[in-house]
N, C-alpha and C positions, 0 to 999 in steps of 0.2 A: 486577471483571470482566478487566481487561487484565493483573494480577496473574495469576489464575488459567490464562487461555490462554498467557501465556507459559510459566508453569511446566509446565502439561498438553505445551506442545508442545517443549519442550526436554528432556523426558527423554533422559538419556543423556550430556547435556553439564556436568551437576553446576554449574550456575551460579547465584550468589545475586544476587539485586537488591538493590542500594546505594539506588535510589530512582526512584520514578516520579513524573516531572512534568506535570501539565496544561498544554497548550500555549493560549494566549489570542492569538488574531491575530483580531479582528474581521472586516476586509476579508475575509479567506482563508476565514473561517466563512461570512460572508456571500455570498459566489460560490459556495463549497460548496453552502449552503443553497437558493439557486437551482436550480443545477445540477440536485441531487436532485428539486427538485419539476417540473422540467423533464423528467426521465427518467421520474418517475412519472405524470406527466399522458400523456405517449408512451405507456407501456406500458399505462396505462387499468387495468381489472378486472384483467387478468393480474399485474399488479405484487403482488409478494410480499416486504414488506419484511425480511422473515427470511431470505430468501437472494439478495435484490436489493443489500441493505446490509448491510455487512460491516467487522469489525474484522481488519485486516490487517496484516502486518509489513512493513516495508522498511528494509535497512540500505544503506548508501552509503561507501565509501572513497575517494570521490574528493576531490582535491586543494581545498586550501582547508578553508574552515569551511563545508562545505555544509549540514550537520545545522542548523547555527544560521541560514544562509542560508533552508532551507525553513521551519523555523519563524518568522523574526521578520519577513524581508523582504514586504511586503504584494501587491508584484508578481512575486515570486519563485515560493514554493511548491513544488511538483514541475514540472518543465520536462521533459514526455514526449519532445521534439526533441531533447534534450541527453541521453536516458536509454539504458541499454541495448546500447553501443557494447561494451564492456569485456568483457561475457557474452556478445556475438555475437547478440542480440536474437533468440535461436530460435524464439521466441513471436510475432514482429513487434515494430513498432516502439514505443515508448512506455515508460512508469514501468511498475516490476516489483514486484509485491507478492506477499506470501507468505502462505497460510491458517495457516503453520506458523513459529512464532518460529526453531525449529532451522533451517530453510532459509536465514532472514534473518541467521541468526548468520554463516554464512561471507561475509557482505559487511557485516556492522557494522563501523563505526568503530572503533578503539580511541585510546584517550585518552592523555596522555602518562603516566598515573597507572597503566596499564596496563589499566585497565577500559573496558569497553566500551559502547557507546550502538545503540541501533535504536528505531525510531519503529513505534508502536502507529499505525495510522490508520483512520480514518473513509472505508471505499471505497462508491462508489454504482457497484456494478458492472451494477445493468441486467440486459438479456440479454447471453449471452457466446456466442461461436462458437469453434471451434479456430481458434488462430493458427498461423502458419508464419512462418518466415526470410524477411523481404521485406514482409511485409505493412505497408503503413505506414496504411491505412484499414482500419476493420473492415468486414466485408461486408454488404450487404444484409439483411433479416430478409426471409426465404421469403414471395414474394409482394407483397412491398413495392418499389417505385417510390423512394422519396426517404426510407426510415427504416432508418438502420444499427442493427446490433446496437451496444452500447454498452463492451465490452471484448471482450478476446483472453484465450484459456485455453487450459492445456496437456491438458486433459481436458475433453470438454464432461459425461460422466456425474458426475464426481466431481474438479473441478478445486481445484489446490492452488496452481499460480501465475495470477496475474490481471495483465495488462498493459492500462494505460490510456492514451489518448492526448489527452485534456483533463485539463488541470491541476486544474479546478477537480471534477472529480468523488473528488478525494482531500484531504481535509483530516487534517493531521500534528496527532491528538488528543493523545496522549501520548510523552513522552521517558521511554524507559525506559535507564537505567545501571546496568550489571551488573559482577558477576565473578568468576572461575573460585573454584568450590569453597565450602564452609560453608554454612549454614543458609542458607534464604531468610528474609531480613528486611528489610523497608522501613525505611529510616531518616527 
């Protein structure tokens, strides 16, 4: 599934997958599962797992070994309060995820070998609202006093960018290492 989503959305970039590694971080997975259940209960009968829980892509070129920290550190994961400043947080403050790997490729880290890495992430997006610069909280759901949307997006009708403000909404499920050119092949 990850391989086909990556390949389908990287058209025109001519990248070949070197390897896909499954991430195993029990603490992060547990907190993500709790958050997913909480959002599902909050939304109730309107919850639709096909649209409200997605595999999205994330690339980061921050200093240090941020990818390893996201994957391995039980307390780190994605840190929305530290995210988005380099890109201007156009759709609000938080951690940015893309439907298309092609978008995340522009932000992916480059290894000393020249290969690149990005994450395929299980994200509970829940209900979304249109984001804009300066939004540091998701807006309230229409007609609700205390219930907020779960994420911000670039386009409500057909979102391609999702912004989360709670780290436990995202679990880094797979690390994709890829290179320019050649046939797609997993080693």
